[in-house]
N, C-alpha and C positions, 0 to 999 in steps of 0.2 A: 673675262669671260669670253663666251665661248658662243661664235655668231650661227647664226644653221646655211648653210652655204650650199647652192644647189649640185646638184653631182658633175661634174664633169671629165672626163673621158681623159686619159694620159695621153692621148694622144693629140689632144685640142687646149692642154696644157701648155703647149708656148706661146701660141697665140693670145690665149687668154694673157699673159702676162704682162704680152708686150702695149696691148688692148688697154688693161685697166687703168684706170685713174689713179696717181700715186702723187707724193710727196716725196723731195729728196732735200733732206735733212743735214747731208753731211760731205760736202763738195767744194776741193780750193779753187779758185778763180785760175790762179795762176797754174794750176794742176791739171789746166784743162785742153795749155795752150799745146795746140801737133804742131812736130815737126814740121811740115808743109807751111804753118803760119808764122813758126818762130823767124822760117830762112824770111819769108817776106816781110814781113817787120822787119828786121835784120838788112835786111836792102832796102826800104824806104826810110828807116835812121842813120842807113853806117856804121853798123856795128857788125864787125867782126867775131864771128862764130871761130870756137873751134874746133870744129867738122867741116868735111868738104863738102858734106850735102846731105838732103834729107835724108836719105839711106843711113848713111854714118851715124849720121844724130840719133836716130830710130834705133842705129846697134847697140846702141853705148848704154840702151834703156832695160838694162841687165843686173839686178840689184840683188844685195845680198843681206841685206839688210837696212831697217830705218834711214842710219846715218848714209849710206850710197845712194839714197835715191834725192834727199836731200843735196849733196854734193850737186848733183846734175838739173836740179829742179830750180835751184836760186841759178845758175849759171842759165838755162831759158829764161827765166822773168827778166836778165839784160838787156831784154829786146824792148824791152816795156818804156817809153819814153813820155811820150806824146799821151793826151787826154783822147784824140782819138786810137791809139792803140790799145788803151784800154779797154775803153768800147768795141773795141773790133773783137778785143777776147771774148768779152763777156756775153755779147750777139751770137756766137759766133757757139756756146755752149750752148746757150739757150734755142737754138733753134734745132742743136740735139735734143731738148727737154723737150723741146714742146712735142717732136720723132718720135719720142719715149712719151708718152702722155704721161709728164709732168704735169700736173697741173697748177702746182706750187713750188719751189725750192729758196733756203736760206742759201746764200749764197757765202761763204769767209773771205774773206781780201789781206793777205798780210803787207800793212804798207812801211811795219819799217823794211820789208825787203826791198822799196821802193825808195823810200825817205833819203834810207844809207845813201843810195845812188845819186842822190841830188834832183829828187822826181820830188813833185812839193804833191803836201796829202790832198790840198783842192785836185790834182790832176788825176789822180787815182780814186777817189771820190767819187768826182763828178763824170768822169769817163762811166763808171762801173754807173752807177746809177742811173745816165743816162738812158744803155743800154736796157735795165730795165722796167723803167718807163715805158721806151719804146716797143718794147716785147709786151709790155700789157697792151698796149692800146691796141699796137697790129696783129698780135697771133693769142692774145687772151691767158697769156700765161703770167699769174702771179709769183713776183719775186722780190726779196728781200737781202740786205745785206748785215753782214755781221764781222764786225773788226777782229781779228784773229792779232793777240802778239805770241809772239817770239822767244819760245820761254828757254831759250840757251841765250838768250840776253839777258841783263838787268831789271830787276823790277822800276827800276828811276829809270832805265827807259820808257819800258810802258808804260808809265806816269807819263812818262813827258810825249808819248806818242796820244792817249790820250786827249791832253789839253790841247795838242795843235789839231785834233779831229774834231775836241767839242762843238767849232763854229758850223758843221756840217752834221749835228749830231741828229739833225732830221732827215738824212739820209741813209742812217742807219739803226737796224732795232737791238743790237744787241754787241757783245765780246765773246771772245772764244778763243783760248789756248793751243797753241800748236807746234811743233818742230820736233827737237831732240829729246825726247819723253825723259830716259833712263839718266837719275841725275839732276833732274830738274821738276822737284816733285813740287805740287800744289800748293802748297807752302809759300812758297818763294816769293807768292802774287797776291798772297793776303791783302795788302792794303788798298793797291790797285782793283781788285776784283769789291772791296768792300766800298772801292768810290764806286764803281759802276754803277753798284746796289742803290747807291742813294743818287743815282741820278734816273733810279729809273729803267735802267735797259736788262734786257735778257744778259741770261748767261749762263756757259756749257763750259766746256775743257774738255781737251784729250786727253784721257786716261785709261790706263788698262791695256793699253795695246802693246807695247813693248816691257811699260812699266806693270809692279805690282798691284796686288788689289788694294794697299794700302794707297795710291794713289788715290782709286775710287774714293776712298774714303775722305780722304783731303780733298779732295775736289766736292765732296757733298757737305761734309763740317769743316769747311775753312773758308772756301770759297761760294759754298753756298748755290748751288748752280743748280739749273733745272734738267740741264740735259744731257748724259754722260753718250764722249764720243768715241767711239770702240768698243772697251767695256769686257773685251773677250775675256780678259782673264779675273773676271767677276766669278765666274766659275768655281775657282780656287780657294776661294771662302763662303761656307756654307751659309753664318750671320750675314754678310750682306748680300749673296742671292735672297735671301728671305726678304731682305730691307727693302731692295730693290723692284721686286713683285708687290708686296705691301703696300712702298708708298707711289708706286707704278712710273720709278724714274725710267724715262725711254734712253735705251742704249742707239746709237748710228755707226750700226755696224755695216762696214766695206769690203765684205769678201773678196773678190778677185785682189783689194789691197794687200788684204789677211796673204794670201795667197804668195802675191809678188815679193813680197818684204820677207818670208819667210816665218813670218806669225804661227802659219800652220804650216800642214806640210803634203796636203791636198784639199782641195774643195771638199771630197767626200768625209774628210776626219776631221771637216768646220765643223765648231759647236755650235753655232747660231739653232739646227732643228733645236738642242736640248733644252738652248736659254729660250725660246718661245715655249717651246713643253710644258716648262718650270714656271711659266706663267710671264716671263719679265716681259716688258712695251719695246723689241728688238724691231728695230728699222732696214731695211737694204737701200745699201746710199753706192757712190761708184769714189766717193776720196778724190783723186787726181787720175781722172779716166784717162787722160792721154798718154800717163807712163802706166799707166795698169791692164791696159786689153781691155778698157770696157766704157759704157756707160751704165746708165742706170737697169737697162734692160737687161743687159749682155751678162748685169751681176742676177738678174733674178736668174735669167736663163741660165747660167752654167751652175746657179749654186744649186737650182733644182733640177736639174739633169742629172749630177752629183750626187746628190742627197737622196731625191727619191721621194722629198715632197711633194704635197697635192696641191687642190682646188681649197681647202680648209686653212693649209697654213698662208696660199698665195690670199688671199681674203685677207685674215689677220694682218700682216705684214704692211699690206698696201693701207688698211685703216689705219692699224698703226701708228701710219706715216703722217695718215691726213691728221690724228687726234695729238699725235708731238711737236705739232706746227704753233708756231707763234701765231696765229690769226684770232681772229674774234669767232668765236661757240658757232654763231648763225653762219657765217662762212665755212665752219668743217661740217657741218649737216648738212650744207646745200653739197657738197663733195664724196660724206658717205654716202648721201643717196643716191647721186650718182654713179658710184662703186656699186651701191647694190642692184642699181640697175643694171648697169654693166653685163652683171656677172649673171642674172636672170634673163635677159635680154642672150649672152652668148649660149646660156645652157638650151634655151629653145629653138637658136636658129642653128645650133649645133647635134639634137636631139636627145641629148644626156636628163632630161626632164623624161 
């Protein structure tokens, strides 16, 4: 459904993209670890890193595909040992989100990355949860946690991870599926997602990033997910595209991530504008912002500059993000009213009406 949007001149668009209220629905908290914080936590915890300094670590962020990124991603997570470490990491991200006018964020976390190193499940979840609550009280941002299973590991390990997390069930709202996609189809995790559905958890899964459209079908029909994370390969399957439109299944697309991991050759060639025009419920997100060169506003700014999209698309993407969030309908309506008012005020202030 197309909504009436005030005319905004192109030169005013970057400021509008920054100012508009938005939700971020695809962000891995471990992927928000900036090199400076990695080194600070390494020093605090006595962890030896295989990099001489911050510059050497940042220089290593030259990825050729998903796996080359994941290798360094897991190395960076090695500095996270104590509840305060997880708290500090989450607060650093939430500060960035507030600055980007994110009103709500649903944060992925990978407990298996940490429990495999001997870090307790409660250490991970309690640190992240406390940061979310403090940010909500002190900064007004709404934040929830989504526990993600690592798909390169077995389903038995995922089931055990779920059981280990259940005593803290009140601290996360759903589960997801991430890590190496190719060769690890959604069907591999049918039982654990079935169990999560019985528990009333929200269900999402990475599908159609590097994997084929068949993985998106599997995520929908076998895992029964409510959102598809990434999903850009859906364009290769017209029947799937129509289904995504008909059922308004949200796609949490991550433009800079797709560029850095060579899913697309350039942002100008990104298919997000085509997906949006086709009627899919597309959203813009940052994925692993410390590694991919930008938080959510930077994703909007670079994507819009490269593709030439305008205020109508900006409004639709922001509205999609709010509508696709796992919050009560009344709260969504409040945020959408704020979005409408932001556009109206912006047009009046810039003389675009």
